[in-house]
N, C-alpha and C positions, 0 to 999 in steps of 0.2 A: 504495500497501501504507501502511494505515493504523500508526501509532505501534505498535508491541512492547508487548503486558504482559507483568510477570514473576509468573506466577499461582502461587502456592504446591500441587506435586503431591504425588503419591502419593513422590516420590524425595525430597524436598526434605527440608532439615534444618532443624528446629528451634533457635534460637541460646537457648542457656540462662546463665545470669551466675553467680555466686557466692551459694552459701548465707551465711546467715549465720553458719554452724556451720563453713563454711571459711573464713570472712572473721575468724571469731575466731581460729583455729588461726593464721591469715600474723601476726593484727597478734600474738600473745602470740610467735609464735616473733621477730618483727622485736623487739619487746621482750626474750628473752633475750638474743639476739645483740647489742643498745645494753648492755645490764647486764654482758656479757660484755666486750667492747670498749673502754666510758667508764674503768673503771681503768690499762687501755693505755695509751689516753689524755691521763688525769692524769699516768700516771706520763711519759710522754714530754717534756709540759708541764715536768714540776720538774725532770727531766735538764736540759732546754736551759733553766730557770732558775739551778738547780745551776753550771752551763756559764757561764752571763753573770756570775755572782755570782765567782765563780773569777777571770773574767778581769777585774774589778774588779779584787780584791785585786793579780793582777798588774803591771794600772797601776800600783795603786799600791808596789808596788815597785820597778818601773820609777822610778817619779818620785821616791821615795827616791835610788835612785843615783845620777840625774842631778842632785841637792840634791847630794851627797857630793861629786860630780863639782866642782860649782861652787864648793861651799862650804868641801869639803877637812873634812864633817862632818855626820852625819845631822842633820834635822829632829828641834827638840825636842820636850815637852810643854806647851810656854809656861808661864806662872804665874800665880798669883795677886800679887793688886795687893801686899801686904804681906809675900810671902815674899820672902827676901834676895836678891838683892840691892833692899833699896826704894826706889824710883824717887824725884824730890824731886817735892814734891805729892801724894805717895799720903796719903789720908786713912785713916791709921793709928790706931786708939785702944784701948787696954787693955778684952779682953772682958768683958763683963757676965755675971754669975753663969749660965749656963746659956745663954747668949749668943752673939754671935761680933763681931771686929771689922767696921767695916763693910769693909774691901775684905779680908778675906779667900779671898772664893770669887768675885773675880771679877780682869781682869788689868785694867792701867792706860790701856796704850795698846795700840794694833798691833803693838808690837814687843814685846809680851808672849803677841800670840795664839800658837794650836797648831798640830803639823804639819798638821790638815787645812787649815788656810788658805796657811801657808809652802809646801806643795808645788803649788799650784795652776798657778801659770808652768809645772811640767813636768809639767802633764797639759791643756797647751792650754787653760787657762784665766786667761791674763795679763789678761782683758781686765777678769773678776772682781776679780782679785788687783790693776787700778789703780781702783777704782773709789774714788772721795773720798768716799763714804757708804757709812758702815758699816754704816747700817739696808737699803742696799740689798744689799750683801754677803751680812746676814742673812736676806733674799727671795731669795735666787739659789742653788734649787737645781743642787746639779752632781749628772747619774747615776751618776756613778762611785761615789759615798758614800754607794749604796740597793741593800739588796740585794733582786732582782723577786720572791723567793717569798715577802717580809715585806710590803713597802709601795711602792706605786707614786714617784718623784723626782717629790714634790711639797710645797708649802707645809702643815706641820702646825701650826696655832696659830700662821699668820702666819709661822712659821719656819724655815730648812729645816736638815736633820737630818743626822745620818750615822750609818750601819751598822755600822762597823767602829771599832775599836778597835786603835790601835798597844800591842805588847807590852810593859809595863813591867816584865820579868821574873818572878819568885818573889818576890821582897821589892818592889816597889815602887821600885826603883833600882837593879838588876842585868836589866834588859831592854834593848834600843835603843832606845825611847822614856826621854827621864828629863825630870827638872822642871829646866829653864830655871834659868840661876843655878847647875847644880850641874855639871862636867864635861862639856865634849860627847862625845857616844859617836863614834866614828871606826869605822873597819873592824879595827885592828890590835885594838882593846877586844875586839873578839867573840875571844874565844881558844877560843871551842870548837868556833870552825866554822860560817862561816858557811850551810854544808850541814844544819844540825846546832842552828840559834839559830834559834826563830819572831820575825818581824817585826812581823805585821798580822794577820787574821784578826776576825770576825764577833762583833758583842758579843749578851749575853745582854741580852734587853728586854721589857717589858710591851706586849703588841699592844692592851690594854684602857686605854693610856694614851700613844698613841702623838701624841694632840692636845692633849694637858697637857706638860706641862713642870716633871719633875721630877727626882733628881739626875746620873741619865744618860742621860736623852732630852732635855738639851739645845741650843741651834744646836751647829751643828760649828765654828764660831769664837766667840770669846768667853767660853770656858768658866773659863776659870782651869785649873790642874793639880786634873783633877779626873776622873770616872770616864766624863765623855760621851767622852772622848779616849784611854782606856789601859782595857786589864784586866790583871790579875794570872794567873797560873796555880803554884798550889800545890797543898798537900796539902788547904788549906781554903779554895783556891777554883779548884775543879773546873766546866771546862765542863760548860753545860747545855744544856735546850730552854727557852723563850721561859714556856714554861708553869710552869718552876720559879721562874721568877723568884723575891726575896725579897718585892716588893712585894704578888704574891698572898695573901698569909697575914701577912705583918708590919701591925703595928698602925698605924703611917704607913703609910699606901696609896703616900707617894710617893718611898718610900724608894729609893737606887739600887746594881744591882750591880757587881760589881768582874771579876765571869765575864765568858770568853769563852762564844759560845755561836748560837745560830742558829734559823732556823723552818724549816732543814728537817729531814726524818725524819733523827735519830740520830747526826748529822754537825754539825759545824760547817767551813766552809771559813777556809782562813790559810793565807797565805804565811811561807815563810821568806826571811832574809836574803838567799840568792842567787836569789831571785827565783822559786822554783820553789813550785808548788800541793802545798795537803796539803789531804785531807775527812779530819779528825781527829774520830776516834768519841766520843760521849758518855760513852762506857764505858772509856776510854786506862786507863793504869795510871798512878798519881797519880806516883808517881815518876817516871815516864819523861817524863810531861807537863810536872815541875816544871824537870826539867833540860833539856828540850826550850826553855823560856822562860827560863832563865837562859843569858847570853849566855858567862860567865866560871868556872862555879864548876868548871871542870876535869872533869867530870862528862860529856860529851859521849854525846847518844844520833843513832839515824837512827832518823826514822818512815818509813816506807813505806807 
């Protein structure tokens, strides 16, 4: 018997494909589903980034606590070379009209570097803390210091940055972070309560100038007592989104900001002195926010 042949008989069905109209309908439906799904995916990613940002701040708060356990005081905000007490060998001369003294805006040595450097051993970064080369420290990004919603933890203009600022209170001198040369802050000085006082939070920054060095985007070390490492909360310094950074509209495009803020929509992340995290709205009542930033004004508030 020879091989069988399959013949198309009267009862056989013809195989038909999709028509062009049917394909277009399917493609349209898929496009609609993707359009509906994409915002949900983006929201989930932002939620994850916000969670990581909050975890960074909690790690910073924990490092502050460990530092206090070791040194019986919180880390300070460093100082400028010519701030009191002036170290021997400092290059300080009277400022010229409209100018500044040579050492007015930089520390003299590592002994005047600010809290982001001081707490490195308590963030499991002792190897960075002990580097003998200052330039290597400048060029070592610390992932805990970067908000993932804002930028990657890499070098910008060949230096490492920081997206978080310690709270200097409502006046610059009544927060947990104070200038070196002033009395050190200890737990007993936080009379408004550790659960009622802000320790650190996201900084308002200008994303168009991340690769440039301006007043609040300098390296995380060696900045002196400046807005790179602290922020203020007051009636005149409300928190706000990055898009409201002063250098967006100021005549000087490199002007800095003293405000807390973030790249998160509607809020910035913060940690209180007790280590608990808070998502603080940009529309927070300014008097409530001022009280939250001051450590000892006798007007404690609870922000939930």
